[in-house]
C-alpha positions as CSV (number, residue, x, y, z in Angstrom):
1,M,77.8,44.9,-11.4
2,F,75.4,46.9,-13.6
3,S,76.4,49.9,-15.7
4,R,74.8,53.3,-15.3
5,E,73.0,52.6,-18.6
6,M,71.5,49.4,-17.2
7,R,70.3,50.9,-13.9
8,P,67.0,52.2,-15.3
9,Y,66.2,48.6,-16.5
10,L,67.1,47.2,-13.1
11,I,64.9,49.8,-11.4
12,G,62.2,49.0,-14.0
13,G,62.5,45.2,-13.2
14,V,62.1,45.8,-9.5
15,A,59.1,48.1,-10.2
16,V,57.6,45.3,-12.4
17,I,58.0,42.7,-9.6
18,F,56.6,45.1,-7.0
19,T,53.6,45.9,-9.3
20,V,53.0,42.2,-10.0
21,V,53.1,41.5,-6.2
22,A,50.7,44.3,-5.5
23,I,48.3,43.1,-8.3
24,L,48.5,39.5,-7.1
25,I,47.7,40.6,-3.5
26,T,44.9,42.8,-4.6
27,V,43.5,40.1,-6.9
28,G,43.9,37.5,-4.1
29,I,42.1,39.6,-1.6
30,Y,39.4,40.5,-4.0
31,G,39.1,36.9,-5.1
32,Y,39.0,35.7,-1.5
33,Y,36.1,38.0,-0.6
34,D,34.4,37.3,-3.9
35,K,34.7,33.5,-3.2
36,K,33.5,34.1,0.4
37,D,30.4,35.9,-0.9
38,D,29.8,33.0,-3.4
39,V,30.1,30.4,-0.6
40,L,27.9,32.4,1.8
41,G,25.4,32.9,-1.1
42,E,25.2,29.2,-2.0
43,A,24.9,28.3,1.7
44,A,22.2,30.9,2.2
45,K,20.3,29.6,-0.8
46,S,20.4,26.1,0.6
47,L,19.2,27.1,4.0
48,Q,16.5,29.3,2.5
49,S,15.3,26.3,0.4
50,I,15.3,24.0,3.4
51,A,13.5,26.6,5.5
52,E,10.8,27.1,2.8
53,Y,10.5,23.3,2.4
54,K,10.1,22.9,6.2
55,E,7.6,25.7,6.4
56,D,5.5,24.2,3.6
57,L,5.8,20.8,5.2
58,I,4.6,21.9,8.6
59,N,1.9,24.2,7.2
60,H,0.7,21.4,5.0
61,W,0.7,19.0,8.0
62,I,-1.3,21.5,10.1
63,E,-3.7,22.1,7.2
64,E,-4.2,18.3,6.9
65,R,-4.9,18.0,10.6
66,L,-7.4,20.8,10.5
67,A,-9.0,19.3,7.4
68,D,-9.3,16.0,9.2
69,V,-11.2,17.6,12.1
70,D,-13.5,19.6,9.7
71,A,-14.2,16.5,7.7
72,L,-15.1,14.5,10.7
73,T,-17.3,17.2,12.3
74,S,-19.0,18.1,9.1
75,N,-20.9,14.7,9.3
76,T,-24.4,15.6,10.4
77,H,-25.1,12.1,11.7
78,L,-22.0,12.2,13.8
79,S,-23.1,15.6,15.3
80,E,-26.5,14.1,16.2
81,Q,-24.8,11.1,17.9
82,V,-22.4,13.5,19.8
83,Y,-25.4,15.6,20.9
84,R,-27.2,12.4,22.1
85,L,-24.2,11.3,24.0
86,Y,-23.9,14.8,25.5
87,Q,-27.5,14.5,26.7
88,N,-27.0,10.9,27.9
89,P,-23.4,10.0,28.7
90,N,-24.4,6.4,29.1
91,D,-25.8,6.0,25.5
92,Q,-23.8,3.0,24.4
93,E,-25.1,3.1,20.8
94,S,-23.9,6.7,20.3
95,K,-20.6,5.8,22.0
96,D,-20.0,2.9,19.6
97,F,-20.9,4.9,16.5
98,I,-18.6,7.8,17.5
99,A,-15.8,5.3,18.5
100,S,-16.0,3.6,15.1
101,R,-15.4,7.0,13.4
102,F,-12.6,7.9,15.8
103,N,-11.0,4.5,15.3
104,A,-10.9,5.0,11.5
105,Y,-8.8,8.1,12.0
106,V,-6.5,6.5,14.5
107,I,-5.9,3.5,12.1
108,H,-5.7,5.2,8.7
109,K,-4.5,8.7,9.6
110,K,-2.0,7.5,12.3
111,Y,-3.3,9.7,15.1
112,E,-2.0,9.0,18.5
113,S,-5.4,9.5,20.0
114,L,-8.8,11.2,19.6
115,L,-10.9,12.5,22.5
116,L,-14.5,13.7,22.9
117,I,-14.9,15.8,26.1
118,N,-17.6,18.0,27.5
119,T,-17.0,21.6,28.6
120,N,-16.2,20.5,32.2
121,G,-13.2,18.4,31.0
122,L,-14.9,15.0,31.4
123,V,-13.9,12.5,28.8
124,L,-16.9,11.1,27.0
125,I,-14.9,8.9,24.5
126,A,-11.1,8.4,24.2
127,L,-9.4,6.3,21.6
128,P,-7.3,4.2,21.8
129,T,-6.7,5.1,25.5
130,Q,-9.4,4.8,28.3
131,D,-8.7,8.1,29.9
132,T,-11.6,9.4,32.0
133,A,-10.3,12.9,32.6
134,V,-7.9,15.3,30.8
135,D,-4.9,16.9,32.5
136,S,-5.0,20.6,33.4
137,A,-2.7,21.6,30.4
138,T,-5.0,20.0,27.9
139,L,-8.0,21.6,29.6
140,H,-6.2,25.0,29.4
141,Q,-5.8,24.5,25.7
142,V,-9.5,23.6,25.4
143,N,-10.6,26.7,27.4
144,I,-8.5,29.0,25.1
145,V,-10.3,27.9,21.9
146,K,-13.7,26.5,23.0
147,N,-15.5,29.6,21.8
148,S,-14.1,29.3,18.3
149,S,-16.4,27.9,15.6
150,Q,-13.5,26.6,13.6
151,A,-10.9,23.9,14.2
152,V,-7.8,25.4,15.9
153,M,-4.2,24.1,16.1
154,G,-3.2,24.6,19.7
155,N,0.3,25.2,21.1
156,P,2.6,22.4,22.0
157,Y,2.6,21.6,25.7
158,W,4.0,19.0,28.1
159,C,1.4,16.5,29.3
160,K,2.1,15.3,32.9
161,V,-0.3,12.4,32.6
162,H,1.3,10.8,29.5
163,Q,4.8,12.3,30.1
164,E,5.1,13.5,26.5
165,I,4.5,16.5,24.3
166,H,1.1,17.1,22.8
167,W,0.2,19.3,19.9
168,D,-3.6,19.1,19.8
169,V,-6.1,20.1,17.1
170,I,-9.3,21.2,18.9
171,K,-12.8,21.7,17.4
172,P,-15.7,22.9,19.6
173,I,-19.1,21.5,18.6
174,F,-22.1,23.8,18.8
175,R,-25.8,22.9,18.4
176,D,-26.3,26.2,16.6
177,A,-23.0,28.2,16.1
178,T,-24.9,31.4,15.3
179,K,-26.9,31.4,18.6
180,D,-25.0,29.3,21.2
181,K,-22.3,31.1,23.1
182,E,-20.6,27.8,24.4
183,P,-20.2,24.4,22.7
184,Y,-21.8,21.3,24.2
185,A,-18.8,19.1,23.3
186,I,-15.2,19.4,22.1
187,I,-13.2,17.0,19.9
188,V,-9.4,16.8,20.5
189,F,-7.3,15.3,17.7
190,R,-3.8,14.3,19.1
191,P,-1.2,13.6,16.3
192,A,2.0,11.8,17.0
193,Y,4.1,14.8,17.8
194,D,7.5,13.1,18.1
195,H,7.0,11.2,14.8
196,F,6.5,14.4,12.8
197,V,8.2,17.2,14.6
198,G,11.0,15.1,15.9
199,S,12.0,13.3,12.7
200,Q,10.7,15.1,9.6
201,V,11.3,18.6,10.7
202,S,14.8,18.1,12.1
203,D,16.0,16.1,9.1
204,I,18.6,17.9,7.0
205,P,18.8,16.7,3.3
206,Y,22.7,16.9,3.0
207,K,25.6,15.8,5.2
208,S,26.5,18.4,7.8
209,E,28.0,18.3,11.3
210,T,26.3,21.5,12.5
211,A,23.2,22.2,10.4
212,E,19.9,21.8,12.1
213,A,16.2,22.7,11.8
214,V,14.0,23.4,14.8
215,V,10.5,24.7,15.4
216,V,10.4,27.7,17.8
217,A,7.9,30.1,19.2
218,L,8.1,33.7,20.4
219,Q,7.2,34.0,24.0
220,G,7.6,37.6,25.2
221,D,11.3,38.5,24.9
222,S,12.5,35.0,24.5
223,L,12.6,32.2,22.0
224,S,11.1,28.8,23.1
225,F,12.1,25.6,21.3
226,L,9.1,23.4,20.3
227,S,11.3,20.6,19.0
228,D,14.5,19.0,20.2
229,S,17.8,20.5,19.2
230,R,20.3,18.0,17.6
231,F,22.8,19.1,20.2
232,E,20.5,19.0,23.2
233,P,18.0,16.0,23.2
234,G,14.9,16.6,25.3
235,S,15.2,20.4,24.8
236,A,11.7,20.8,23.3
237,L,9.5,23.2,25.5
238,N,12.4,23.3,28.0
239,K,14.8,25.5,26.2
240,H,14.4,29.3,26.1
241,V,16.8,31.7,24.4
242,P,16.6,35.4,25.1
243,L,16.0,37.7,22.1
244,S,18.7,40.4,22.0
245,R,20.0,42.8,19.4
246,E,23.5,41.8,20.4
247,N,23.2,38.3,19.0
248,G,21.1,39.4,16.0
249,I,18.2,37.1,16.7
250,A,15.7,39.9,17.6
251,T,16.5,41.9,14.4
252,M,16.1,38.8,12.3
253,F,12.6,38.0,13.8
254,S,11.5,41.7,13.5
255,S,12.5,42.6,10.0
256,A,14.4,39.8,8.1
257,L,12.1,36.8,7.9
258,G,13.2,34.5,5.1
259,I,16.6,36.2,4.7
260,A,19.9,34.5,5.7
261,N,21.6,36.3,8.6
262,Q,24.8,35.8,10.6
263,V,23.8,35.6,14.3
264,V,25.0,34.0,17.5
265,D,22.9,30.9,18.5
266,Y,22.1,29.4,21.9
267,R,25.5,27.7,22.0
268,N,27.2,31.1,21.6
269,Q,28.4,29.9,18.1
270,K,28.3,32.2,15.1
271,V,25.8,30.7,12.6
272,L,24.1,31.4,9.3
273,C,20.4,31.3,10.0
274,V,17.1,31.5,8.2
275,V,13.7,31.9,9.9
276,R,10.3,31.2,8.2
277,P,6.8,31.7,9.8
278,I,4.5,28.7,10.1
279,H,0.8,28.3,11.0
280,G,0.0,30.5,13.9
281,N,1.1,34.0,14.9
282,N,4.2,33.0,17.0
283,R,5.5,29.8,15.6
284,F,8.5,29.6,13.2
285,V,10.9,27.1,11.6
286,M,14.5,28.0,12.1
287,V,17.3,26.4,9.9
288,K,20.9,27.2,10.7
289,Q,24.5,26.0,10.1
290,D,27.7,27.0,11.9
291,L,29.5,29.7,10.0
292,E,32.8,27.9,10.5
293,E,31.5,24.8,8.6
294,V,30.0,27.0,5.9
295,L,33.4,28.7,5.2
296,L,35.4,25.4,5.0
297,P,35.7,25.6,1.2
298,L,37.7,28.8,1.6
299,D,40.6,27.0,3.1
300,E,41.1,25.0,-0.1
301,Y,40.8,28.2,-2.1
302,L,43.4,29.9,0.1
303,Q,45.8,27.0,-0.5
304,K,45.3,27.3,-4.3
305,I,45.9,31.1,-4.2
306,A,49.2,30.6,-2.2
307,I,50.5,28.0,-4.8
308,I,49.5,30.3,-7.7
309,F,51.1,33.3,-6.0
310,S,54.4,31.4,-5.4
311,L,54.5,30.1,-9.0
312,V,53.8,33.6,-10.5
313,M,56.4,35.3,-8.3
314,L,59.0,32.6,-9.4
315,L,58.1,33.2,-13.0
316,V,58.2,37.0,-12.7
317,I,61.6,37.0,-11.0
318,S,63.0,34.5,-13.5
319,T,61.6,36.4,-16.4
320,S,62.8,39.8,-15.1
321,T,66.4,38.5,-14.5
322,M,66.5,36.9,-18.0
323,A,65.1,40.1,-19.6
324,I,67.7,42.4,-17.9
325,L,70.5,40.2,-19.0
326,N,69.1,40.0,-22.5
327,I,68.7,43.8,-22.6
328,R,72.4,44.3,-22.1
329,K,73.2,42.1,-25.1
330,R,70.4,43.7,-27.2
331,R,71.6,47.3,-26.5
332,L,74.9,46.7,-28.2
333,L,73.1,45.3,-31.3
334,E,70.7,48.3,-31.3
335,R,73.5,50.8,-31.2
336,I,75.0,49.3,-34.3
337,K,71.6,49.1,-36.0
338,D,70.8,52.7,-35.1
339,Q,74.0,54.0,-36.7
340,L,73.3,52.1,-39.9
341,D,69.6,53.2,-40.0
342,R,70.6,56.8,-39.4
343,Q,73.0,56.8,-42.3
344,A,70.5,55.1,-44.6
345,L,67.8,57.6,-43.4
346,Y,70.0,60.6,-44.1
347,K,70.7,59.4,-47.6
348,H,67.0,58.7,-48.2
349,Y,66.0,62.1,-46.9
350,E,68.7,63.9,-48.9
351,Y,67.4,62.1,-52.1
352,I,63.7,63.0,-51.4
353,V,64.5,66.6,-50.5
354,R,66.8,67.2,-53.5
355,Y,64.4,65.8,-56.2
356,A,61.1,66.8,-54.6
357,N,58.7,68.9,-56.8
358,D,58.0,71.2,-53.8
359,I,60.5,73.9,-52.8
360,I,62.3,72.9,-49.6
361,Y,64.9,74.8,-47.6
362,L,66.3,74.9,-44.1
363,C,67.2,78.0,-42.2
364,D,68.4,78.6,-38.7
365,F,66.8,80.9,-36.1
366,N,68.9,83.8,-37.5
367,N,67.3,83.4,-40.9
368,H,70.4,82.0,-42.6
369,I,69.7,79.3,-45.2
370,V,71.7,76.2,-44.5
371,A,70.2,73.6,-46.8
372,Y,67.9,73.6,-49.9
373,N,66.8,71.4,-52.8
374,D,67.1,72.0,-56.6
375,S,63.5,73.2,-56.8
376,A,64.3,76.1,-54.5
377,L,67.1,77.4,-56.7
378,T,64.9,77.0,-59.9
379,F,61.9,78.8,-58.3
380,Y,63.6,81.8,-56.7
381,G,66.2,82.2,-59.5
382,Y,69.4,82.3,-57.3
383,D,72.5,80.2,-57.7
384,A,73.8,78.0,-54.9
385,K,76.2,80.6,-53.5
386,E,73.8,83.5,-53.6
387,F,71.0,81.5,-52.0
388,T,73.1,80.6,-48.9
389,E,74.3,84.2,-48.4
390,I,70.9,86.0,-48.5
391,D,68.6,86.6,-45.5
392,A,65.6,84.3,-45.7
393,V,63.3,87.2,-44.9
394,I,63.9,88.9,-48.3
395,L,62.1,85.9,-49.9
396,I,58.8,87.1,-48.3
397,E,57.0,90.1,-49.5
398,T,57.5,93.0,-47.0
399,E,53.8,93.7,-46.1
400,V,53.1,90.0,-45.8
401,W,56.1,89.5,-43.5
402,K,54.9,92.3,-41.2
403,E,51.4,90.7,-41.1
404,H,52.8,87.3,-40.3
405,K,55.0,88.7,-37.5
406,Q,52.0,90.3,-35.9
407,K,49.7,87.3,-36.4
408,Y,51.9,84.3,-35.6
409,S,54.4,83.7,-32.7
410,K,57.6,81.7,-32.8
411,E,55.9,79.1,-30.7
412,Q,53.2,78.6,-33.3
413,Y,55.9,78.2,-36.0
414,A,57.7,75.8,-33.8
415,R,54.6,73.6,-33.4
416,G,54.1,73.6,-37.1
417,L,52.0,76.0,-39.3
418,I,50.6,76.0,-42.8
419,V,49.9,79.6,-44.1
420,E,49.3,81.3,-47.4
421,S,52.0,83.9,-48.2
422,K,53.6,85.9,-51.1
423,H,57.2,85.2,-51.9
424,V,59.6,87.3,-54.0
425,K,61.8,85.9,-56.7
426,K,65.3,87.3,-57.6
427,S,63.7,89.0,-60.6
428,G,61.3,90.9,-58.2
429,E,58.2,88.9,-59.3
430,I,55.8,88.3,-56.4
431,V,54.2,84.8,-56.4
432,P,51.4,83.5,-54.2
433,V,52.5,80.4,-52.3
434,E,51.5,78.0,-49.5
435,V,54.2,77.5,-46.9
436,S,54.5,74.7,-44.3
437,I,56.8,75.7,-41.5
438,R,58.0,73.4,-38.7
439,A,60.8,73.5,-36.2
440,I,63.0,70.4,-36.4
441,E,66.2,69.2,-34.6
442,V,69.2,67.9,-36.6
443,D,72.4,66.9,-34.7
444,N,71.2,68.8,-31.6
445,Q,70.7,72.0,-33.7
446,N,67.4,73.7,-34.1
447,Y,66.2,74.8,-37.6
448,F,63.1,75.9,-39.4
449,Q,62.1,73.6,-42.2
450,C,60.1,75.4,-44.9
451,I,58.2,73.6,-47.6
452,V,56.9,76.0,-50.2
453,R,54.3,75.3,-52.9
454,D,53.5,77.5,-55.9
455,I,49.7,78.1,-55.8
456,R,49.3,80.6,-58.8
457,E,47.2,78.1,-60.7
458,R,45.0,77.4,-57.7
459,K,44.5,81.1,-57.1
460,H,43.6,81.7,-60.7
461,A,41.1,78.8,-60.5
462,E,39.6,80.3,-57.3
463,E,39.2,83.7,-58.9
464,T,37.6,82.2,-62.0
465,Q,35.2,80.2,-59.8
466,R,34.4,83.3,-57.7
467,T,33.6,85.2,-60.9
468,L,31.4,82.4,-62.1
469,H,29.5,82.3,-58.8
470,N,28.9,86.0,-58.9
471,K,27.5,85.7,-62.4
472,I,25.3,82.8,-61.4
473,R,24.0,84.8,-58.4
474,E,23.2,87.7,-60.6
475,L,21.5,85.5,-63.2
476,N,19.4,83.9,-60.3
477,R,18.3,87.3,-59.1
478,N,17.3,88.3,-62.6
479,L,15.5,85.0,-63.2
480,E,13.5,85.3,-60.0
481,Q,12.5,88.9,-60.9
482,R,11.4,87.7,-64.4
483,V,9.5,84.7,-62.9
484,M,7.6,87.0,-60.6
485,E,6.8,89.4,-63.5
486,R,5.6,86.5,-65.7
487,T,3.6,85.1,-62.9
488,K,1.8,88.4,-62.4
489,Q,1.1,88.6,-66.1
490,L,-0.2,85.1,-66.2
491,D,-2.5,85.7,-63.2
492,H,-3.8,88.9,-64.8
493,A,-4.4,87.1,-68.2
494,Y,-6.1,84.2,-66.3
495,Q,-8.4,86.6,-64.5
496,E,-9.2,88.4,-67.8
497,L,-9.8,85.1,-69.5
498,E,-12.2,84.0,-66.7
499,S,-14.0,87.3,-66.9
500,F,-14.3,87.1,-70.7
501,S,-15.5,83.5,-70.5
502,Y,-18.2,84.4,-67.9
503,S,-19.2,87.5,-69.9
504,V,-19.4,85.6,-73.3
505,S,-21.3,82.8,-71.7
506,H,-23.7,85.1,-69.9
507,D,-24.2,87.4,-73.0
508,L,-24.9,84.4,-75.3
509,K,-28.0,83.4,-73.3
510,A,-30.0,86.5,-74.3
511,P,-30.0,85.8,-78.1
512,I,-30.6,82.0,-77.5
513,R,-33.6,82.8,-75.3
514,S,-34.9,85.0,-78.1
515,I,-34.5,82.3,-80.7
516,Q,-36.1,79.8,-78.4
517,G,-38.9,82.2,-77.5
518,F,-39.8,83.1,-81.2
519,S,-39.6,79.4,-82.1
520,N,-42.1,78.5,-79.4
521,A,-44.3,81.4,-80.6
522,L,-44.3,80.0,-84.2
523,I,-45.3,76.6,-82.9
524,E,-48.2,78.1,-80.9
525,D,-49.4,80.4,-83.8
526,V,-48.8,78.7,-87.1
527,F,-47.7,75.1,-86.2
528,D,-50.7,73.6,-88.0
529,L,-50.4,75.9,-91.1
530,I,-46.8,75.0,-92.0
531,P,-45.5,71.8,-93.6
532,E,-44.3,68.9,-91.5
533,S,-40.7,69.5,-92.5
534,A,-41.0,73.1,-91.2
535,Q,-42.5,71.7,-87.9
536,D,-39.5,69.4,-87.6
537,Y,-37.1,72.3,-88.2
538,L,-38.7,74.3,-85.4
539,Q,-38.5,71.4,-83.0
540,R,-34.8,71.0,-83.9
541,I,-34.2,74.7,-83.3
542,I,-35.8,74.6,-79.8
543,K,-33.7,71.4,-78.9
544,A,-30.5,73.1,-80.2
545,C,-31.2,76.1,-78.1
546,G,-31.6,73.8,-75.0
547,D,-28.3,72.1,-75.8
548,M,-26.6,75.5,-76.3
549,N,-28.0,76.7,-72.9
550,A,-26.6,73.5,-71.3
551,L,-23.2,74.2,-72.9
552,I,-23.2,77.8,-71.6
553,D,-24.2,76.5,-68.1
554,S,-21.2,74.1,-68.3
555,L,-18.8,77.0,-69.3
556,L,-20.1,79.0,-66.4
557,E,-19.6,76.1,-64.0
558,I,-16.0,75.7,-65.2
559,S,-15.4,79.4,-64.7
560,K,-17.0,79.2,-61.2
561,V,-14.8,76.2,-60.2
562,S,-11.6,77.9,-61.5
563,G,-12.3,81.1,-59.7
564,V,-13.5,79.8,-56.3
565,Q,-11.3,80.3,-53.2
566,L,-10.5,77.0,-51.4
567,M,-12.0,76.6,-47.9
568,L,-10.2,73.5,-46.5
569,Y,-11.7,71.5,-43.7
570,R,-11.4,67.9,-42.5
571,N,-14.5,66.4,-44.3
572,N,-16.1,63.0,-44.0
573,I,-15.9,61.8,-47.7
574,S,-17.8,58.7,-46.9
575,D,-20.9,60.6,-45.7
576,L,-20.7,62.8,-48.8
577,I,-20.7,59.8,-51.1
578,D,-23.7,58.3,-49.2
579,E,-25.6,61.6,-49.5
580,I,-24.9,61.9,-53.3
581,L,-26.0,58.3,-54.0
582,Q,-29.2,58.8,-52.0
583,E,-30.0,61.9,-54.1
584,L,-29.3,59.9,-57.3
585,G,-31.6,57.1,-56.1
586,E,-34.4,59.5,-55.5
587,R,-33.9,61.2,-58.9
588,Y,-33.8,57.9,-60.8
589,P,-36.1,55.6,-58.7
590,E,-36.3,53.0,-61.5
591,R,-32.5,52.4,-61.2
592,R,-31.0,49.9,-58.7
593,I,-27.8,51.1,-57.0
594,R,-25.6,48.9,-54.8
595,L,-22.6,50.3,-52.9
596,I,-20.1,47.7,-51.7
597,P,-19.1,48.5,-48.1
598,Y,-15.8,50.3,-47.6
599,P,-13.9,51.9,-44.7
600,R,-14.6,55.5,-43.6
601,I,-12.5,58.2,-45.3
602,F,-11.6,61.6,-43.9
603,L,-9.6,64.2,-45.9
604,L,-8.8,67.9,-45.8
605,T,-10.8,69.3,-48.7
606,D,-13.1,72.0,-49.9
607,Y,-16.6,70.6,-49.2
608,T,-18.4,72.3,-52.0
609,L,-15.9,71.5,-54.7
610,M,-15.5,67.9,-53.5
611,R,-19.3,67.5,-53.7
612,I,-19.3,68.7,-57.3
613,C,-16.3,66.4,-58.1
614,L,-17.9,63.3,-56.6
615,Q,-21.4,64.1,-58.0
616,N,-19.9,64.2,-61.6
617,I,-18.1,60.8,-61.0
618,L,-21.0,59.0,-59.4
619,S,-23.5,60.4,-62.0
620,N,-21.3,59.1,-64.8
621,A,-21.1,55.7,-63.0
622,L,-24.9,55.6,-62.9
623,K,-25.3,56.9,-66.5
624,F,-22.9,54.5,-68.2
625,S,-24.1,51.4,-66.3
626,D,-27.7,51.7,-67.5
627,V,-27.3,48.5,-69.6
628,R,-26.9,46.6,-66.4
629,E,-29.7,45.4,-64.1
630,E,-28.1,47.3,-61.2
631,C,-25.3,49.8,-60.9
632,V,-22.6,48.3,-58.6
633,I,-20.1,50.8,-57.2
634,R,-16.9,49.8,-55.3
635,I,-14.9,52.4,-53.4
636,A,-11.4,51.9,-51.9
637,F,-8.9,54.0,-50.0
638,E,-5.1,53.6,-50.3
639,E,-2.2,55.5,-48.6
640,T,1.2,55.6,-50.3
641,K,4.4,57.3,-49.4
642,E,3.3,60.6,-51.1
643,H,-0.5,60.3,-51.8
644,F,-3.9,59.5,-50.4
645,I,-5.9,57.7,-53.2
646,I,-9.6,57.3,-53.5
647,S,-10.7,54.8,-56.2
648,I,-14.3,54.7,-57.5
649,E,-15.1,51.6,-59.7
650,D,-18.4,51.0,-61.6
651,N,-19.7,48.1,-63.8
652,G,-20.6,50.3,-66.8
653,I,-19.8,50.0,-70.5
654,G,-16.2,51.3,-70.1
655,F,-14.1,52.8,-72.9
656,D,-11.0,52.3,-75.0
657,M,-8.0,53.6,-73.0
658,K,-6.4,55.1,-76.2
659,Y,-9.0,57.9,-75.8
660,H,-8.1,58.5,-72.2
661,E,-6.7,62.0,-72.5
662,R,-9.7,63.3,-74.5
663,L,-12.0,62.7,-71.6
664,F,-10.5,65.6,-69.6
665,T,-10.8,68.1,-72.6
666,P,-14.0,70.3,-72.6
667,F,-16.8,69.2,-74.9
668,Q,-14.9,66.0,-75.9
669,R,-17.1,62.9,-75.9
670,L,-16.6,59.2,-76.6
671,H,-20.3,58.5,-77.1
672,S,-22.9,60.4,-79.2
673,V,-25.6,62.6,-77.6
674,K,-28.2,60.1,-78.9
675,E,-26.6,57.3,-76.8
676,Y,-25.9,59.3,-73.6
677,H,-27.0,62.8,-72.8
678,G,-24.5,65.4,-71.5
679,T,-22.2,68.2,-72.5
680,G,-18.8,66.5,-72.2
681,I,-17.7,69.0,-69.4
682,G,-18.1,66.9,-66.2
683,L,-14.6,65.2,-66.2
684,C,-13.0,68.5,-67.1
685,I,-14.5,70.0,-64.0
686,V,-13.3,67.0,-61.9
687,K,-9.7,67.6,-63.3
688,R,-9.9,71.4,-62.4
689,I,-11.1,70.6,-58.9
690,M,-8.3,68.0,-58.3
691,Q,-5.7,70.5,-59.6
692,K,-7.0,73.2,-57.1
693,H,-6.4,70.5,-54.4
694,H,-2.8,70.1,-55.6
695,G,-3.8,66.6,-56.7
696,D,-4.6,64.7,-59.9
697,V,-7.2,62.4,-61.5
698,R,-6.7,59.4,-63.7
699,M,-8.9,56.7,-65.1
700,E,-8.5,53.0,-66.0
701,S,-11.1,51.2,-68.1
702,E,-11.8,48.4,-70.5
703,T,-14.7,48.2,-73.0
704,N,-17.7,46.4,-71.4
705,R,-15.7,45.8,-68.2
706,G,-16.4,49.0,-66.2
707,T,-14.3,52.1,-65.3
708,T,-12.2,53.0,-62.3
709,V,-11.6,56.7,-61.4
710,Y,-8.6,57.4,-59.2
711,L,-8.5,60.7,-57.2
712,E,-4.9,61.3,-55.9
713,F,-4.4,63.8,-53.1
714,N,-0.9,65.1,-52.2
715,K,-0.2,64.0,-48.5
716,E,1.7,67.3,-47.8
717,K,-1.4,69.3,-48.8
718,V,-4.2,67.3,-47.1
């Protein structure tokens, strides 16, 4: 029915169907168990929520009962009346008072009854009944808790007198709880057990045939039911289920409280169960539902999966059949199209190869050239006949051919290889080329396709570039050597200049001291004998000598700053500023200085140089603000991407910014000596100090608006 050519498609179709079936089964199984987990998870959440609600409900109910007892017994007057009745059981006034209080709880709190008994079990007051004695079970509960000073919730028990279950709240009453060993009376609160445990606890908030909630207690190795089961009326206190690891109940009570577990219940039915502890050490609320009912939604899910599986299989089989039939038809059309495409491709390839700029030729594995393009004949210089008769090996320079034979295998050439080589023209000229060699198959025959590119220009450019690089490297080496030599020369000249500056400054002081000394001698000896003009000249000479000494001291200070070796430490700049301002205040006590508070500043600096720098700046701030009532100084600290910046602002007379650069030149002044004393060297020293710290200093000012000095420190250096 199907040809040999179609058999692979048939086998493929069967494989597709088999694969689809396997995938559907796998997805179905996975989906089933996933859905089962979802259903069990939702049911578990519901049961856990109900169990937590029942637990809270019962605990709250118990707490309310205990609170009722504590509230009643905390009444001091009631306690006195109970003690009077204890001393005189016939005291009617006390009985009436106590009964009125009990009756209020019976009416408003819906208690079944309240009892006041003595330690012998004799009923002193009982409302609303007229019991004169309590049964042995009640007395047993009383004896268990009578030594407790707190209200206690007893255990549920069957009362033979009233033929019903009681769950009493008991509170012993002591005259002095700290001294008395036994109470003199006991109050028993008896809630309506069936009303609460029988209805509110067992109620399930959604429709279910098998879900139930019961109150249970652990008694030894068994589970005792404290409320009726929905399947067994009257089972409270009468039903006991053994705890065993086989049915899972023991494990659940020992380690999995509050977690949904699959166990076997008292009906021998597999259930999903949650257990929560309630008030007391051995009481629990248990909420469960039959596992069969929990998993009912899975039946509908399985039906949907079966329908989907059937539809998908029908679709796959139909599609596969149509595809196989369609393939037979399409194969015939593809054969015709392939033939036409092959012919068009051959013509296109022949056109590209023939007129390509690159040299292209085809040779067999015996090195016979079988095809070529026009560029190959032009490049090598052969005609068409000669080119097909030569051995392709003679196109490669002999030494290069030997090297390539050793370096590359036929397998590497077959996978495709791009190498640099040297080819030989017919004229004998050797030309550097780049060759791409790849094994190809044409009409079931194997060939090597060689694409050759002339790279003479590229090689020439590489050689030129290599020569330039060598020259640049040589120039760089020479430049580095010259820079080192010039640097040494500059260092030597700088040292000589500093030495000369120091020597000149030091040697100038001797003649100046002589001039100043002789002038003082003249004043002492002949001051009164010479004219007033001569006296004025002598005074001017002495003052000029003092100014000259100050200038020489400034030169020496510049020399000292320039030659000092930096000792960098992390200094507290703020403390340094405070110390300098304190010294200035002591030197000029008539001046008022106010420093605006600013954050603490710590920088890696030379302590001595930084003190000189800040002292010059702060002294200028004080000097040029003498026209103000007080000198106000504002200091700020800023961090940028590259610098730490300290700014020091004063409220002085300021200056015109067009003279800014003159301020850092030695002996350049913007104000006369008569206006402000000084040598004009302070800011020059500040500049030198900042340069030694690899930083800079700049100033901003406005006439009569104050001046701000900015000290900029390079972050990489400090």
